[in-house]
N, C-alpha and C positions, 0 to 999 in steps of 0.2 A: 503494499498500501503508500509503503515513502516515497516507494524510487516511485511512482506513477506520480504520486502532486510533487516531487521536484520537479520530472521532466515537466510537467504542464506549468509551472510557475516559470521554467527555464525558457518555454514555445512564449512565454509571457511578455517575458524580459528582455528577447531577444526581439520581440515584433514593437514592442514601445521604442529599442533604440536604434531600430531599421525608421519608426517611421518619424524620431529627431533626426537621423543624419540625412534620413531625403528631406527634410520638409528645413533643415538649415543649409545645408552643407553645396547641395544644388541649385540654388540661387547661386549662394556667396562665389563659386566659383565658376559663372557664367558670365560675370559683368566684370572680370578682370579682364578686359580687355587693353591689348598696348596702344593701341589705334588713336582712341578714342577722348586722354586725357587730354583737353584743352581743347578740344571741340565745342562748337558753342551749341552741340543738341547730346552735349558727353549724357547730362542728370536723363532726360525722355526718352536714350537712349538707356544707359539705366532701368529706369523702372517698365519700358514696355518689353524687357527681358526680364526682368525678373516677376510679370505678370504672364509670363510663357508665349508676349503674343509675335516677340518677334526670333528668332538665334544668331550666332555670329558663323563666324567657316569652320569647320574645322582644323584648320591652323590656331585657334587663338585671337585669330583674327575678325574687327566687326568690316573697317574698308567704310566710313560710313560718306565719305563722296565720293564713294565709285556711283556710277552713270548704266 
């Protein structure tokens, strides 16, 4: 009985940790584009990325002036 109870608690703890990691970690990592610092729309770009409206390029850039 105790082993089942420990396993149940372990799964619950793992689920909670994963929720925290994904809710805080992803948005913090997604906003660090080297090519938007100093750009006039940097604040709005960060907000849009955090909300999931837009994404950057796979190389870690956003290329805000690309047409």
